[in-house]
N, CA, C, O and the ligand as a Tripos MOL2 file, in Angstrom:
@<TRIPOS>MOLECULE
protein
  229   227    58     0     0
PROTEIN
NO_CHARGES

@<TRIPOS>ATOM
      1 N           0.8120   -1.1900   -0.0360 N.3       1 MET1
      2 CA         -0.0020   -0.0380   -0.0560 C.3       1 MET1
      3 C           0.8800    1.2990    0.0270 C.2       1 MET1
      4 O           1.9950    1.3220    0.5480 O.2       1 MET1
      5 N           0.3050    2.3080   -0.4960 N.am      2 SER2
      6 CA          0.9700    3.5280   -0.4680 C.3       2 SER2
      7 C           0.2310    4.5830    0.2070 C.2       2 SER2
      8 O          -0.9940    4.6020    0.0940 O.2       2 SER2
      9 N           0.8460    5.4780    0.9070 N.am      3 ASP3
     10 CA          0.2030    6.5750    1.6570 C.3       3 ASP3
     11 C           0.1280    7.8200    0.9750 C.2       3 ASP3
     12 O           1.1850    8.3890    0.7040 O.2       3 ASP3
     13 N          -1.0010    8.3480    0.6450 N.am      4 LEU4
     14 CA         -1.0840    9.6720   -0.0210 C.3       4 LEU4
     15 C          -2.0600   10.4480    0.8090 C.2       4 LEU4
     16 O          -2.8220    9.9470    1.6360 O.2       4 LEU4
     17 N          -1.9610   11.7660    0.4970 N.am      5 SER5
     18 CA         -2.8350   12.7040    1.3420 C.3       5 SER5
     19 C          -3.8430   13.3090    0.4490 C.2       5 SER5
     20 O          -3.5410   13.7250   -0.6690 O.2       5 SER5
     21 N          -5.0780   13.3630    0.9500 N.am      6 CYS6
     22 CA         -6.2020   13.9790    0.2890 C.3       6 CYS6
     23 C          -5.8220   15.4300   -0.1130 C.2       6 CYS6
     24 O          -5.2920   16.1870    0.7000 O.2       6 CYS6
     25 N          -6.1020   15.7910   -1.3630 N.am      7 LEU7
     26 CA         -5.7450   17.1250   -1.7790 C.3       7 LEU7
     27 C          -6.6930   18.1840   -1.2100 C.2       7 LEU7
     28 O          -6.4150   19.3810   -1.2850 O.2       7 LEU7
     29 N          -7.8550   17.7150   -0.6200 N.am      8 VAL8
     30 CA         -8.6940   18.6770   -0.0930 C.3       8 VAL8
     31 C          -8.5620   18.8260    1.4170 C.2       8 VAL8
     32 O          -8.4030   19.9510    1.8920 O.2       8 VAL8
     33 N          -8.6230   17.6950    2.2330 N.am      9 CYS9
     34 CA         -8.6180   17.7820    3.6480 C.3       9 CYS9
     35 C          -7.3010   17.2850    4.2710 C.2       9 CYS9
     36 O          -7.0990   17.3970    5.4800 O.2       9 CYS9
     37 N          -6.4240   16.7440    3.4470 N.am     10 ARG10
     38 CA         -5.1040   16.3460    3.7970 C.3      10 ARG10
     39 C          -5.1750   15.0340    4.6370 C.2      10 ARG10
     40 O          -4.1380   14.6160    5.1520 O.2      10 ARG10
     41 N          -6.3140   14.3890    4.7940 N.am     11 SER11
     42 CA         -6.3320   13.1230    5.4270 C.3      11 SER11
     43 C          -5.5650   12.0140    4.5560 C.2      11 SER11
     44 O          -5.4000   12.0890    3.3390 O.2      11 SER11
     45 N          -5.1640   11.0670    5.3130 N.am     12 ASP12
     46 CA         -4.3580    9.9480    4.5960 C.3      12 ASP12
     47 C          -5.2820    9.1820    3.6570 C.2      12 ASP12
     48 O          -6.3910    8.8280    4.0580 O.2      12 ASP12
     49 N          -4.8980    8.9370    2.5230 N.am     13 ILE13
     50 CA         -5.5880    8.0110    1.6380 C.3      13 ILE13
     51 C          -4.7490    6.8190    1.2900 C.2      13 ILE13
     52 O          -3.6260    6.9680    0.8100 O.2      13 ILE13
     53 N          -5.2600    5.6600    1.5180 N.am     14 GLU14
     54 CA         -4.4840    4.4610    1.2260 C.3      14 GLU14
     55 C          -4.8250    3.8990   -0.0360 C.2      14 GLU14
     56 O          -5.9850    3.7040   -0.4000 O.2      14 GLU14
     57 N          -3.7120    3.6160   -0.7620 N.am     15 VAL15
     58 CA         -3.9350    3.0630   -2.2070 C.3      15 VAL15
     59 C          -3.2060    1.7480   -2.2630 C.2      15 VAL15
     60 O          -2.0880    1.5990   -1.7710 O.2      15 VAL15
     61 N          -3.8900    0.7780   -2.8930 N.am     16 GLU16
     62 CA         -3.2960   -0.4750   -2.9940 C.3      16 GLU16
     63 C          -2.0310   -0.4710   -4.0130 C.2      16 GLU16
     64 O          -2.0470    0.1740   -5.0610 O.2      16 GLU16
     65 N          -0.9930   -1.2220   -3.6110 N.am     17 ALA17
     66 CA          0.2370   -1.1980   -4.3400 C.3      17 ALA17
     67 C           0.1210   -1.4970   -5.8180 C.2      17 ALA17
     68 O           0.9310   -1.0250   -6.6170 O.2      17 ALA17
     69 N          -0.9180   -2.3070   -6.2020 N.am     18 GLN18
     70 CA         -1.1080   -2.6600   -7.5500 C.3      18 GLN18
     71 C          -2.1250   -1.7230   -8.3080 C.2      18 GLN18
     72 O          -2.6060   -2.0900   -9.3800 O.2      18 GLN18
     73 N          -2.4260   -0.5870   -7.7770 N.am     19 VAL19
     74 CA         -3.3010    0.2730   -8.3800 C.3      19 VAL19
     75 C          -2.7570    0.7150   -9.6780 C.2      19 VAL19
     76 O          -1.5440    0.7580   -9.8840 O.2      19 VAL19
     77 N          -3.7100    1.0680  -10.6220 N.am     20 THR20
     78 CA         -3.2060    1.4790  -11.9250 C.3      20 THR20
     79 C          -3.8430    2.8330  -12.2220 C.2      20 THR20
     80 O          -4.7950    3.3100  -11.6040 O.2      20 THR20
     81 N          -3.1880    3.4010  -13.2650 N.am     21 THR21
     82 CA         -3.4400    4.8490  -13.6390 C.3      21 THR21
     83 C          -4.8980    4.8530  -14.0230 C.2      21 THR21
     84 O          -5.3430    3.9140  -14.6830 O.2      21 THR21
     85 N          -5.6440    5.8210  -13.6590 N.am     22 GLY22
     86 CA         -6.9840    6.0610  -14.0610 C.3      22 GLY22
     87 C          -7.9890    5.4920  -13.0080 C.2      22 GLY22
     88 O          -9.2020    5.6580  -13.1360 O.2      22 GLY22
     89 N          -7.4400    4.8250  -11.9780 N.am     23 GLU23
     90 CA         -8.3590    4.3430  -10.9560 C.3      23 GLU23
     91 C          -8.8070    5.5470  -10.1700 C.2      23 GLU23
     92 O          -8.1320    6.5710  -10.0590 O.2      23 GLU23
     93 N         -10.0300    5.3500   -9.6130 N.am     24 ILE24
     94 CA        -10.4760    6.4400   -8.6730 C.3      24 ILE24
     95 C         -10.5450    6.0000   -7.3110 C.2      24 ILE24
     96 O         -11.1500    4.9770   -6.9910 O.2      24 ILE24
     97 N          -9.9050    6.7900   -6.4450 N.am     25 VAL25
     98 CA         -9.9730    6.4890   -5.0280 C.3      25 VAL25
     99 C         -10.6920    7.6030   -4.2780 C.2      25 VAL25
    100 O         -10.5600    8.7820   -4.6080 O.2      25 VAL25
    101 N         -11.4710    7.1990   -3.2440 N.am     26 GLU26
    102 CA        -12.2380    8.2050   -2.5350 C.3      26 GLU26
    103 C         -11.6660    8.4940   -1.1790 C.2      26 GLU26
    104 O         -11.2720    7.5700   -0.4670 O.2      26 GLU26
    105 N         -11.6060    9.7970   -0.7840 N.am     27 CYS27
    106 CA        -11.2060   10.0530    0.5670 C.3      27 CYS27
    107 C         -12.2690    9.5950    1.5800 C.2      27 CYS27
    108 O         -13.4600    9.8430    1.3890 O.2      27 CYS27
    109 N         -11.8430    8.9450    2.6260 N.am     28 ASP28
    110 CA        -12.7160    8.4350    3.6890 C.3      28 ASP28
    111 C         -13.3800    9.6340    4.4110 C.2      28 ASP28
    112 O         -14.5460    9.5740    4.8030 O.2      28 ASP28
    113 N         -12.5870   10.7400    4.5750 N.am     29 SER29
    114 CA        -13.1070   11.8200    5.4270 C.3      29 SER29
    115 C         -14.0220   12.7760    4.7540 C.2      29 SER29
    116 O         -15.0480   13.1460    5.3260 O.2      29 SER29
    117 N         -13.6710   13.2330    3.4540 N.am     30 CYS30
    118 CA        -14.3940   14.2080    2.9160 C.3      30 CYS30
    119 C         -15.1020   13.7840    1.5870 C.2      30 CYS30
    120 O         -15.8790   14.5290    0.9890 O.2      30 CYS30
    121 N         -14.7630   12.5110    1.1740 N.am     31 GLY31
    122 CA        -15.4860   12.0190    0.0120 C.3      31 GLY31
    123 C         -15.0230   12.4630   -1.3180 C.2      31 GLY31
    124 O         -15.5610   12.0560   -2.3470 O.2      31 GLY31
    125 N         -14.0190   13.3030   -1.3140 N.am     32 GLN32
    126 CA        -13.4470   13.7260   -2.6130 C.3      32 GLN32
    127 C         -12.8630   12.6020   -3.3850 C.2      32 GLN32
    128 O         -12.1070   11.8210   -2.8080 O.2      32 GLN32
    129 N         -13.1560   12.4490   -4.6710 N.am     33 GLU33
    130 CA        -12.6130   11.4110   -5.4320 C.3      33 GLU33
    131 C         -11.2970   11.8910   -6.1730 C.2      33 GLU33
    132 O         -11.2200   13.0000   -6.7020 O.2      33 GLU33
    133 N         -10.3760   11.0590   -6.1680 N.am     34 HIS34
    134 CA         -9.0830   11.3340   -6.7290 C.3      34 HIS34
    135 C          -8.7040   10.3070   -7.8500 C.2      34 HIS34
    136 O          -8.8990    9.0990   -7.7190 O.2      34 HIS34
    137 N          -8.1830   10.8430   -8.8930 N.am     35 GLU35
    138 CA         -7.7090    9.9210   -9.9300 C.3      35 GLU35
    139 C          -6.3000    9.6340   -9.8110 C.2      35 GLU35
    140 O          -5.4810   10.5480   -9.7150 O.2      35 GLU35
    141 N          -5.9490    8.3330   -9.8120 N.am     36 VAL36
    142 CA         -4.6350    7.7500   -9.5310 C.3      36 VAL36
    143 C          -3.7480    7.8910  -10.8240 C.2      36 VAL36
    144 O          -4.2930    7.7170  -11.9140 O.2      36 VAL36
    145 N          -2.4960    8.1770  -10.7610 N.am     37 GLN37
    146 CA         -1.6070    8.2550  -11.8240 C.3      37 GLN37
    147 C          -0.3520    7.5780  -11.3160 C.2      37 GLN37
    148 O           0.2300    7.9640  -10.3020 O.2      37 GLN37
    149 N           0.0640    6.5050  -12.0890 N.am     38 VAL38
    150 CA          1.2760    5.6880  -11.8210 C.3      38 VAL38
    151 C           2.3490    5.8770  -12.8180 C.2      38 VAL38
    152 O           2.1820    5.5650  -13.9970 O.2      38 VAL38
    153 N           3.5020    6.4070  -12.3460 N.am     39 GLU39
    154 CA          4.6360    6.5780  -13.2810 C.3      39 GLU39
    155 C           5.7490    5.8100  -12.6140 C.2      39 GLU39
    156 O           6.1870    6.0990  -11.5000 O.2      39 GLU39
    157 N           6.2330    4.6960  -13.4500 N.am     40 SER40
    158 CA          7.1910    3.8620  -12.8860 C.3      40 SER40
    159 C           6.6460    3.2450  -11.6010 C.2      40 SER40
    160 O           5.6320    2.5520  -11.6920 O.2      40 SER40
    161 N           7.2030    3.4240  -10.4560 N.am     41 SER41
    162 CA          6.6160    2.9840   -9.2420 C.3      41 SER41
    163 C           6.1360    4.0900   -8.3510 C.2      41 SER41
    164 O           5.8350    3.8980   -7.1730 O.2      41 SER41
    165 N           6.0690    5.3290   -8.9870 N.am     42 LEU42
    166 CA          5.5400    6.4420   -8.2180 C.3      42 LEU42
    167 C           4.1070    6.6650   -8.4050 C.2      42 LEU42
    168 O           3.6200    6.8980   -9.5110 O.2      42 LEU42
    169 N           3.4420    6.5940   -7.3370 N.am     43 ILE43
    170 CA          1.9650    6.7480   -7.3830 C.3      43 ILE43
    171 C           1.5800    8.2020   -6.9190 C.2      43 ILE43
    172 O           1.9840    8.6540   -5.8480 O.2      43 ILE43
    173 N           0.8070    8.8810   -7.7500 N.am     44 SER44
    174 CA          0.3560   10.2180   -7.3820 C.3      44 SER44
    175 C          -1.1430   10.3450   -7.6250 C.2      44 SER44
    176 O          -1.7380    9.5380   -8.3400 O.2      44 SER44
    177 N          -1.7310   11.3450   -7.0350 N.am     45 ILE45
    178 CA         -3.2630   11.4250   -7.1940 C.3      45 ILE45
    179 C          -3.5000   12.8580   -7.6130 C.2      45 ILE45
    180 O          -2.7470   13.7600   -7.2460 O.2      45 ILE45
    181 N          -4.5110   13.0510   -8.3550 N.am     46 ALA46
    182 CA         -5.1060   14.3590   -8.7400 C.3      46 ALA46
    183 C          -6.6440   14.3080   -8.4770 C.2      46 ALA46
    184 O          -7.2820   13.2610   -8.3690 O.2      46 ALA46
    185 N          -7.1560   15.5560   -8.3890 N.am     47 LEU47
    186 CA         -8.5450   15.6220   -8.2160 C.3      47 LEU47
    187 C          -9.3370   15.0430   -9.3820 C.2      47 LEU47
    188 O          -9.0490   15.4150  -10.5200 O.2      47 LEU47
    189 N         -10.1870   14.2740   -9.2100 N.am     48 ALA48
    190 CA        -11.0060   13.6730  -10.1920 C.3      48 ALA48
    191 C         -12.1190   14.6760  -10.6790 C.2      48 ALA48
    192 O         -12.6780   15.4200   -9.8730 O.2      48 ALA48
    193 N         -12.3920   14.6730  -11.8890 N.am     49 PRO49
    194 CA        -13.5250   15.5740  -12.2640 C.3      49 PRO49
    195 C         -14.7490   15.0080  -11.8610 C.2      49 PRO49
    196 O         -14.9370   13.7930  -11.9120 O.2      49 PRO49
    197 N         -15.6540   15.8650  -11.4370 N.am     50 GLU50
    198 CA        -16.9940   15.3040  -11.0730 C.3      50 GLU50
    199 C         -17.7450   14.8000  -12.2200 C.2      50 GLU50
    200 O         -17.8110   15.4450  -13.2660 O.2      50 GLU50
    201 N         -18.3390   13.6150  -12.0520 N.am     51 ILE51
    202 CA        -19.0430   13.0000  -13.1180 C.3      51 ILE51
    203 C         -20.4960   13.3790  -13.0090 C.2      51 ILE51
    204 O         -21.1570   13.1000  -12.0080 O.2      51 ILE51
    205 N         -20.9580   13.9830  -13.9910 N.am     52 GLU52
    206 CA        -22.4150   14.3470  -13.9160 C.3      52 GLU52
    207 C         -23.2180   13.2440  -14.5880 C.2      52 GLU52
    208 O         -22.9740   12.8830  -15.7400 O.2      52 GLU52
    209 N         -24.1260   12.7490  -13.8810 N.am     53 GLU53
    210 CA        -24.9970   11.6820  -14.4320 C.3      53 GLU53
    211 C         -26.2760   12.3140  -14.7630 C.2      53 GLU53
    212 O         -27.1130   12.5580  -13.8930 O.2      53 GLU53
    213 N         -26.4500   12.5940  -16.0410 N.am     54 THR54
    214 CA        -27.6710   13.1810  -16.5760 C.3      54 THR54
    215 C         -28.3170   12.3200  -17.6040 C.2      54 THR54
    216 O         -28.3460   12.6000  -18.8020 O.2      54 THR54
    217 N         -28.8230   11.2750  -17.0730 N.am     55 TRP55
    218 CA        -29.3940   10.2750  -18.0590 C.3      55 TRP55
    219 C         -30.9130   10.6150  -18.3720 C.2      55 TRP55
    220 O         -31.4000   10.3690  -19.4750 O.2      55 TRP55
    221 N         -31.5830   11.1550  -17.4070 N.am     56 GLY56
    222 CA        -32.9670   11.4160  -17.6030 C.3      56 GLY56
    223 C         -33.2010   12.5160  -18.6720 C.2      56 GLY56
    224 O         -32.5080   13.5340  -18.6630 O.2      56 GLY56
    225 N         -34.0860   12.3330  -19.5090 N.am     57 GLU57
    226 CA        -34.4140   13.4010  -20.4780 C.3      57 GLU57
    227 C         -35.9210   13.6710  -20.3810 C.2      57 GLU57
    228 O         -36.4430   14.5260  -21.0950 O.2      57 GLU57
    229 ZN        -10.5000   14.3200    2.0150 Zn       58 ZN58
@<TRIPOS>BOND
     1     1     2 1
     2     2     3 1
     3     3     4 2
     4     3     5 am
     5     5     6 1
     6     6     7 1
     7     7     8 2
     8     7     9 am
     9     9    10 1
    10    10    11 1
    11    11    12 2
    12    11    13 am
    13    13    14 1
    14    14    15 1
    15    15    16 2
    16    15    17 am
    17    17    18 1
    18    18    19 1
    19    19    20 2
    20    19    21 am
    21    21    22 1
    22    22    23 1
    23    23    24 2
    24    23    25 am
    25    25    26 1
    26    26    27 1
    27    27    28 2
    28    27    29 am
    29    29    30 1
    30    30    31 1
    31    31    32 2
    32    31    33 am
    33    33    34 1
    34    34    35 1
    35    35    36 2
    36    35    37 am
    37    37    38 1
    38    38    39 1
    39    39    40 2
    40    39    41 am
    41    41    42 1
    42    42    43 1
    43    43    44 2
    44    43    45 am
    45    45    46 1
    46    46    47 1
    47    47    48 2
    48    47    49 am
    49    49    50 1
    50    50    51 1
    51    51    52 2
    52    51    53 am
    53    53    54 1
    54    54    55 1
    55    55    56 2
    56    55    57 am
    57    57    58 1
    58    58    59 1
    59    59    60 2
    60    59    61 am
    61    61    62 1
    62    62    63 1
    63    63    64 2
    64    63    65 am
    65    65    66 1
    66    66    67 1
    67    67    68 2
    68    67    69 am
    69    69    70 1
    70    70    71 1
    71    71    72 2
    72    71    73 am
    73    73    74 1
    74    74    75 1
    75    75    76 2
    76    75    77 am
    77    77    78 1
    78    78    79 1
    79    79    80 2
    80    79    81 am
    81    81    82 1
    82    82    83 1
    83    83    84 2
    84    83    85 am
    85    85    86 1
    86    86    87 1
    87    87    88 2
    88    87    89 am
    89    89    90 1
    90    90    91 1
    91    91    92 2
    92    91    93 am
    93    93    94 1
    94    94    95 1
    95    95    96 2
    96    95    97 am
    97    97    98 1
    98    98    99 1
    99    99   100 2
   100    99   101 am
   101   101   102 1
   102   102   103 1
   103   103   104 2
   104   103   105 am
   105   105   106 1
   106   106   107 1
   107   107   108 2
   108   107   109 am
   109   109   110 1
   110   110   111 1
   111   111   112 2
   112   111   113 am
   113   113   114 1
   114   114   115 1
   115   115   116 2
   116   115   117 am
   117   117   118 1
   118   118   119 1
   119   119   120 2
   120   119   121 am
   121   121   122 1
   122   122   123 1
   123   123   124 2
   124   123   125 am
   125   125   126 1
   126   126   127 1
   127   127   128 2
   128   127   129 am
   129   129   130 1
   130   130   131 1
   131   131   132 2
   132   131   133 am
   133   133   134 1
   134   134   135 1
   135   135   136 2
   136   135   137 am
   137   137   138 1
   138   138   139 1
   139   139   140 2
   140   139   141 am
   141   141   142 1
   142   142   143 1
   143   143   144 2
   144   143   145 am
   145   145   146 1
   146   146   147 1
   147   147   148 2
   148   147   149 am
   149   149   150 1
   150   150   151 1
   151   151   152 2
   152   151   153 am
   153   153   154 1
   154   154   155 1
   155   155   156 2
   156   155   157 am
   157   157   158 1
   158   158   159 1
   159   159   160 2
   160   159   161 am
   161   161   162 1
   162   162   163 1
   163   163   164 2
   164   163   165 am
   165   165   166 1
   166   166   167 1
   167   167   168 2
   168   167   169 am
   169   169   170 1
   170   170   171 1
   171   171   172 2
   172   171   173 am
   173   173   174 1
   174   174   175 1
   175   175   176 2
   176   175   177 am
   177   177   178 1
   178   178   179 1
   179   179   180 2
   180   179   181 am
   181   181   182 1
   182   182   183 1
   183   183   184 2
   184   183   185 am
   185   185   186 1
   186   186   187 1
   187   187   188 2
   188   187   189 am
   189   189   190 1
   190   190   191 1
   191   191   192 2
   192   191   193 am
   193   193   194 1
   194   194   195 1
   195   195   196 2
   196   195   197 am
   197   197   198 1
   198   198   199 1
   199   199   200 2
   200   199   201 am
   201   201   202 1
   202   202   203 1
   203   203   204 2
   204   203   205 am
   205   205   206 1
   206   206   207 1
   207   207   208 2
   208   207   209 am
   209   209   210 1
   210   210   211 1
   211   211   212 2
   212   211   213 am
   213   213   214 1
   214   214   215 1
   215   215   216 2
   216   215   217 am
   217   217   218 1
   218   218   219 1
   219   219   220 2
   220   219   221 am
   221   221   222 1
   222   222   223 1
   223   223   224 2
   224   223   225 am
   225   225   226 1
   226   226   227 1
   227   227   228 2
@<TRIPOS>SUBSTRUCTURE
     1 MET1         2 RESIDUE 1 A MET
     2 SER2         6 RESIDUE 1 A SER
     3 ASP3        10 RESIDUE 1 A ASP
     4 LEU4        14 RESIDUE 1 A LEU
     5 SER5        18 RESIDUE 1 A SER
     6 CYS6        22 RESIDUE 1 A CYS
     7 LEU7        26 RESIDUE 1 A LEU
     8 VAL8        30 RESIDUE 1 A VAL
     9 CYS9        34 RESIDUE 1 A CYS
    10 ARG10       38 RESIDUE 1 A ARG
    11 SER11       42 RESIDUE 1 A SER
    12 ASP12       46 RESIDUE 1 A ASP
    13 ILE13       50 RESIDUE 1 A ILE
    14 GLU14       54 RESIDUE 1 A GLU
    15 VAL15       58 RESIDUE 1 A VAL
    16 GLU16       62 RESIDUE 1 A GLU
    17 ALA17       66 RESIDUE 1 A ALA
    18 GLN18       70 RESIDUE 1 A GLN
    19 VAL19       74 RESIDUE 1 A VAL
    20 THR20       78 RESIDUE 1 A THR
    21 THR21       82 RESIDUE 1 A THR
    22 GLY22       86 RESIDUE 1 A GLY
    23 GLU23       90 RESIDUE 1 A GLU
    24 ILE24       94 RESIDUE 1 A ILE
    25 VAL25       98 RESIDUE 1 A VAL
    26 GLU26      102 RESIDUE 1 A GLU
    27 CYS27      106 RESIDUE 1 A CYS
    28 ASP28      110 RESIDUE 1 A ASP
    29 SER29      114 RESIDUE 1 A SER
    30 CYS30      118 RESIDUE 1 A CYS
    31 GLY31      122 RESIDUE 1 A GLY
    32 GLN32      126 RESIDUE 1 A GLN
    33 GLU33      130 RESIDUE 1 A GLU
    34 HIS34      134 RESIDUE 1 A HIS
    35 GLU35      138 RESIDUE 1 A GLU
    36 VAL36      142 RESIDUE 1 A VAL
    37 GLN37      146 RESIDUE 1 A GLN
    38 VAL38      150 RESIDUE 1 A VAL
    39 GLU39      154 RESIDUE 1 A GLU
    40 SER40      158 RESIDUE 1 A SER
    41 SER41      162 RESIDUE 1 A SER
    42 LEU42      166 RESIDUE 1 A LEU
    43 ILE43      170 RESIDUE 1 A ILE
    44 SER44      174 RESIDUE 1 A SER
    45 ILE45      178 RESIDUE 1 A ILE
    46 ALA46      182 RESIDUE 1 A ALA
    47 LEU47      186 RESIDUE 1 A LEU
    48 ALA48      190 RESIDUE 1 A ALA
    49 PRO49      194 RESIDUE 1 A PRO
    50 GLU50      198 RESIDUE 1 A GLU
    51 ILE51      202 RESIDUE 1 A ILE
    52 GLU52      206 RESIDUE 1 A GLU
    53 GLU53      210 RESIDUE 1 A GLU
    54 THR54      214 RESIDUE 1 A THR
    55 TRP55      218 RESIDUE 1 A TRP
    56 GLY56      222 RESIDUE 1 A GLY
    57 GLU57      226 RESIDUE 1 A GLU
    58 ZN58       229 GROUP 0 **** ****
């Protein structure tokens, strides 16, 4: 596992070691979603864009 910090509230976010780029992890504290980026063995996270589900017409 890798320890990262939430970009919003700075809480620790645990990410599995075998996580892959594009996976979404959610902060346990504030619920903010982060998109994982893996370069070599370096894992970083960025704020994930909010997904708007507008299916109903
Ligand atoms: Zn957070």
